[in-house]
VOPAGU-2260 file (C-alpha; in pm, 1 decimal, decimal comma):
REM VOPAGU-2260
SITE   aa  ch    i         X         Y         Z
SITE  MET   A    0   -1250,8   -1015,7     304,4
SITE  LEU   A    1   -1017,0    -817,6     527,3
SITE  LYS   A    2    -657,8    -933,8     475,6
SITE  ASP   A    3    -401,0    -786,1     710,4
SITE  ILE   A    4     -76,2    -656,4     567,6
SITE  VAL   A    5     221,7    -825,8     732,3
SITE  ALA   A    6     514,6    -675,7     537,8
SITE  VAL   A    7     587,0    -371,1     325,2
SITE  GLN   A    8     879,2    -264,6     111,1
SITE  PRO   A    9     883,5      83,2     -43,3
SITE  LEU   A   10     972,0     103,2    -412,3
SITE  ASP   A   11    1025,3     391,6    -653,1
SITE  ARG   A   12     751,8     629,4    -767,9
SITE  TYR   A   13     507,2     577,7    -478,6
SITE  LYS   A   14     485,1     203,6    -523,5
SITE  LEU   A   15     487,2     -47,9    -239,5
SITE  HIS   A   16     547,8    -418,8    -236,9
SITE  LEU   A   17     293,9    -557,2       9,1
SITE  THR   A   18     262,1    -900,1     164,7
SITE  PHE   A   19     -74,2    -999,2     307,3
SITE  GLU   A   20    -149,1   -1249,3     583,6
SITE  ASN   A   21    -257,0   -1512,6     329,2
SITE  ASP   A   22      94,4   -1501,1     173,7
SITE  VAL   A   23     -29,9   -1310,5    -129,8
SITE  ALA   A   24     220,3   -1044,7    -232,3
SITE  GLY   A   25     220,5    -777,6    -496,0
SITE  ILE   A   26     294,4    -420,3    -591,4
SITE  VAL   A   27      46,9    -136,0    -553,5
SITE  ASP   A   28      80,9     220,0    -679,2
SITE  ILE   A   29     -29,8     444,1    -395,0
SITE  ALA   A   30     -42,8     748,4    -625,7
SITE  GLU   A   31    -342,8     585,6    -796,3
SITE  ILE   A   32    -557,3     600,7    -484,1
SITE  ILE   A   33    -458,8     911,0    -286,4
SITE  ASP   A   34    -419,8    1280,5    -341,2
SITE  PHE   A   35    -107,0    1413,0    -173,8
SITE  THR   A   36    -303,6    1661,3      37,1
SITE  GLY   A   37    -396,4    1685,3     404,1
SITE  VAL   A   38    -254,2    1399,8     608,5
SITE  PHE   A   39    -111,6    1249,4     287,4
SITE  ALA   A   40      81,0    1565,6     185,0
SITE  PRO   A   41     410,9    1455,5     349,6
SITE  LEU   A   42     401,4    1131,5     146,9
SITE  ASN   A   43     476,1    1337,5    -163,3
SITE  ASN   A   44     835,7    1353,3     -35,0
SITE  PRO   A   45     998,1    1025,6    -151,9
SITE  ALA   A   46    1222,4    1008,1     157,7
SITE  TYR   A   47     919,9    1036,8     387,5
SITE  PHE   A   48     715,6     795,2     174,5
SITE  ALA   A   49     992,5     536,9     219,6
SITE  GLN   A   50     942,7     549,3     597,8
SITE  VAL   A   51     627,1     340,4     566,9
SITE  THR   A   52     582,2      67,1     827,2
SITE  VAL   A   53     331,1    -203,2     912,3
SITE  ASN   A   54     116,2    -148,4    1219,7
SITE  PRO   A   55      38,7    -503,8    1333,4
SITE  ASP   A   56    -245,0    -383,7    1559,1
SITE  LEU   A   57    -424,3    -226,5    1263,9
SITE  GLY   A   58    -304,2    -481,2    1005,7
SITE  THR   A   59    -211,4    -210,6     761,4
SITE  ILE   A   60      61,5      29,2     652,6
SITE  CYS   A   61     115,6     364,5     817,0
SITE  TRP   A   62     347,6     661,2     849,9
SITE  ASP   A   63     459,1     853,2    1159,8
SITE  ASN   A   64     220,0    1142,0    1090,6
SITE  GLY   A   65     -81,5     910,3    1136,8
SITE  ALA   A   66    -153,5     849,0     769,1
SITE  ASP   A   67    -269,4     495,4     700,1
SITE  LEU   A   68    -456,0     311,5     428,3
SITE  ASP   A   69    -731,4      53,0     447,8
SITE  PRO   A   70    -581,3    -292,7     385,5
SITE  ASP   A   71    -902,5    -402,5     213,5
SITE  VAL   A   72    -866,4    -121,5     -41,5
SITE  LEU   A   73    -500,8    -211,0    -100,4
SITE  TYR   A   74    -582,2    -581,1    -141,2
SITE  SER   A   75    -860,8    -499,7    -388,6
SITE  LEU   A   76    -630,8    -266,3    -583,3
SITE  TRP   A   77    -367,1    -538,6    -608,6
SITE  GLN   A   78    -626,6    -802,5    -697,8
SITE  THR   A   79    -773,3    -587,3    -976,2
SITE  LYS   A   80    -427,2    -516,7   -1123,2
SITE  ALA   A   81    -333,1    -886,5   -1108,1
SITE  TYR   A   82    -657,0    -981,2   -1284,4
SITE  LEU   A   83    -611,0    -720,4   -1556,7
SITE  THR   A   84    -249,9    -831,8   -1609,6
SITE  THR   A   85    -368,0   -1190,8   -1647,7
SITE  LEU   A   86    -621,8   -1083,9   -1909,8
SITE  LYS   A   87    -347,4    -920,4   -2113,7
SITE  LEU   A   88    -150,4   -1245,4   -2135,0
């Protein structure tokens, strides 16, 4: 089910707008899945968090300090949120 991330746009409050290789796009809240400790500690700084990029070799998002997140986890997080939102309609 691995879907590579092809674009990322940082938003407020640790949210990212992600676009996956299958043209699915959505917003994920990174604060829901990480603790801001260890390699993720610098991401607690909003200015540093906004420096997120896509690594096309890995197919996921990353930061200069080596922090990255599994694209499968991010896709599942988005998919779950989209499904729950649909149920609320």
